[in-house]
N, C-alpha and C positions, 0 to 999 in steps of 0.2 A: 346456485342455479346456472346452468350453462349459458342461458340467454344473456345473463349479465356480463359475460365475457366479451360480448359484442360491443366494440367501441361506438357503434352507431347509436346505441341506446343512450350513452352518456352525451353524445353530440345532440341528440334529439331533446334531451332534458335541458341542456344549456341553451339550445335554440329557443325553447318555449318559455324560459324565465322572463318575467317582466323587468327584472333588473337588466340594464344594458351591459352586455359583455362582448368584448372583442379581443382578438389576439393579433400580435404583430411579430414579424420575423426580425432578425438582427438589424436589418436596414430600415425598420419601422414601417414596413409595408403591411397593410391590413390583410390578414388571411381568413379571419372568421368574424362574422357580424350577426348578432342574434336579433330576434324579434323585439326584445326590450330596447336594444340600441336604436332600432328603426322607430319605435314609438316615441322615445325620448328626444331624438335628434331630428327626426323627419327624413333622414337619409335611408333609402331602401338598400337592401343587401347588395344589389348589383351596382349601386352607385358608390358604395363605400369600399368593397373589396378591391384591392389593387392600389388604393390611394395610399399616400405616405403621410404619417404624422410627423412632419418636419416643417420648419419655417421656409426653407429654401430647397425644395426638391429639384432633382436634375431636370434638365429641359425636357418638356413633353410629359412629365409626370405630375399628377395632380396631388395637391396637399389638402389634408383634412385634419382639423383640430390641431394646429401647430402648438396650441397652448399646452398640450399634453406631452410635448416632445422632451422637455427636460426630465420629467418624472420617468418616462420610458427609458431615456438614456441612462439614468441612475440604476434602474432595474436591470437593464441589459449589460451594463458595464460592471457594476459593483454588486449585483444581486440585492440591491436595496429596495425593499417595499416602501410604499408611501401612501398617504391619504391627504387629500386637500379638497377644498371647495373652490371651483373656478367657474369662470364665465366662458361658455362655448357658443359658437354661432349655429343657430338652428337653420335647417334647410330653407325655411321661409324667410330668413334674413335677420330676424331679431336675435337678441342674446338670451341665453338661458343659464341659470346657475345650477350646477350639479355637484354632487360629491363624487370624486374620482378616487378609486383605490387601484394601486398599481402593484403587481407582483411579478417576480421573475418566474419563468418556467424552465425547469432543469430536466435533463435526460437521466437515465439510470446511473450514469457515471458522475452526476452532479454538475455537469457542464450546462451553462445557461444557453438555451437554444431559442428562446422566444420570450415575450413578455405579454401579460394580459392586463386589461383594465376593465373595471366595472364602473358603470354610471348609475347613480341613484338620484332621483328627483328630490329636490328640497321638499320635505313634508309640508311646510307652510305653503309652498307654491301649489302642491297638489290639493290642499284644502281650499286655496283660493280658486283653483280651477273649478271645483265643485260649486263654490259660491257664485262664481262667474256664470255658470250655467243657469243657476236660479235667477240671477239678476237679468239675464237675457229673457227669461220667461216673464219677468215683471215689466219688460219694456224700459229697463233702466240704462241700457247700453246704447252708445252711438253706433248707428248702422255702418258707418264707413270705417272707423278706427277700431271698434270693438271694445273701447274703454267706456267709462261712465259718460252719459250725455250731459249737456249743459245744465239742465234743470236739477239733476241728481247731484252733480258735483257742487253746485251752488248751495243746495240744501245741506250738504255736509259742511260747507264753509260757514253757513249760518249757525249750525250746531256748535262748531268749534268756537266761534266768536262768543256765543252764549256761555259756554263752559269757561272760556278765558275770562269773561267779565265777572263771573261768579267765583271762580277758584284760581284764577291766574295760572292755569296750566299752559305753558308756552307752546306755540306752534308757528309755523312759517308757511309761506306759499311760494311757488315757483311758476312763473309764466314762461312757456317754451314755444319756440317756432323752429320748423325745419328751414335751414338756410337756403336761399335762392330757389324757392319752390316754383316761382314763375319761370325761371330759366329751364327747370326740368319739364314744366308743362310745354314750353315752346319747343324743346328738343325732342320730347317723346310723346307728346299729346296728352290730352286731359285724362285718358285712362290710366296713366301712370300714377296719378295722385293718390288713388286708393291704396295701392301696395306701399307707397312711400309713407303715407300716414299710418298705415298698419304697423310697419316695421318700427317707426318712431314710437308709436303708442305702446306696442308690446314690449319693446326694449326697456322703456322707462318703467312700465308696469312691473316687469320681471326684476327690475333693479331696485324697486322700493321695498320697504318693510311691509309686513302684513297689516300694520296699523296705519299705513299711509294710503292716500287716495290719489288717483289721477283721472282726469276727464277732459273731453274736448269741448272748448267753449267758443271756438270760431273755426273758419275753414282751415287755417293753418296755425291754430293756437291751442295749446294744452295748458291745463292748470293742475299742478300737483299740490296736495296739502300734506305737509310733513309734521306729523304729530310729535309733541315733546321736542321740538327743534327750535332752539333760541337763535338769536342773531349771530353769535360766533360760529354756529354750526352750519349755517346755510351755504356758505361758499364751498365748504368741503363736500357737502352732499351734492351740490349742483355740479361740481367738477367730476365727481364720480359718475353721475348720470351722463354728462357730456362725453366722458371717455367711453362709456358703454355704447352710446349712440354712434360715435365715430368708428367703433369696431364692428357695427352691424353692416350688412351688405344687401344690396338690391339686385335682383336678377330680372332682366326685362328683355325679352326677345333676343336672347343670346348675349346681351351685354351684362356686365357685372360691375357695379360701382358702389362707392360708399356715400354716406350723407353726413352732414354735420348739423348742429343745432345751436341756437342762441338761448340764453337763460337770463331771466330777471327775477330777483328774489326780494322778499320783504318779510319781516317778522311782525307778528300781531302786536299792537299797542292798545293800552286801555283807551276805551272810547272809540275804537275803530268800528267802522261799518264795512259791509261787503265792498261798497264803492271805494272807500278810502284806502283799504288794504290792497285791493286790486289795482288802484291807481298807482300806488308806489311800485308795485311789482311790474306793472306794464311800462312805467317810465324807465325802470331799470332795464327791461327787455329792449326798449327802444335804444338805449345807450349801447347795449351789446350789439345790436344790429348796425348802428351807426359806426361802430368801431370795426366793421367788416365781417361780423358774424363769427360763429364758433367761439363765443365769449361768454363769460359769466359776470354779471353786475348785480350787486346787492345794495339795496337802499339802506343808508346809514340810519 
């Protein structure tokens, strides 16, 4: 059919796919950005096109998703395709996990002239998004942070303790706080607290497994329940979350900056109550805060 010879038809198809797709030229400058990429990352087409997927762009040029730079370089230099799951910064500031496929684009002579990447949402996260919408309808979410509210997260903790006492299925908890929140309030006003807590909460939530839970239990305190996580595993899990939080970004009235968080962990013990388990985790958190913040402490 003659109509199919029109390249605009193929461009329209690519543009409408829900899978995120974008092209870069040999300098890693974004040339094409489809609706799927907008939906997954939060960046609109006019914000992304012209940006560079590099860690250190030339002066005056904006960088976007430097985490993809190495895979793009391999495709552009060696024609090497690749696939990996990585953490990217959403436009709202929190981190998201996506599967990235990278392929070289060649001309009719076989010369590499560009590279393309596709972004696919983690299926488990998509399922969580649907469940999240239902929880909002049930009034189970905290209005400020968007994660589980105090009553619901403590109900989950109670259930885990019951299961642990009957079947000894291990689990752990993490108490978490954004570092120097009062300084941020003093510098930017009370209105900044909501966006900061949202970025913290969504970054942690997106970094947990589908079987884990996170909720807000105080103004600047979050509680994560790590299912089937014993004492030797807590520190590794907490450090992974801490790294994700420090990679997140806050945008506020033209300023852009990062945050850090402190973590205190404890593993469930036989005979634990909600109070005793939280007490150990919160004491560990206090130690992290006393050490200057951006630390992980786990109760022995």
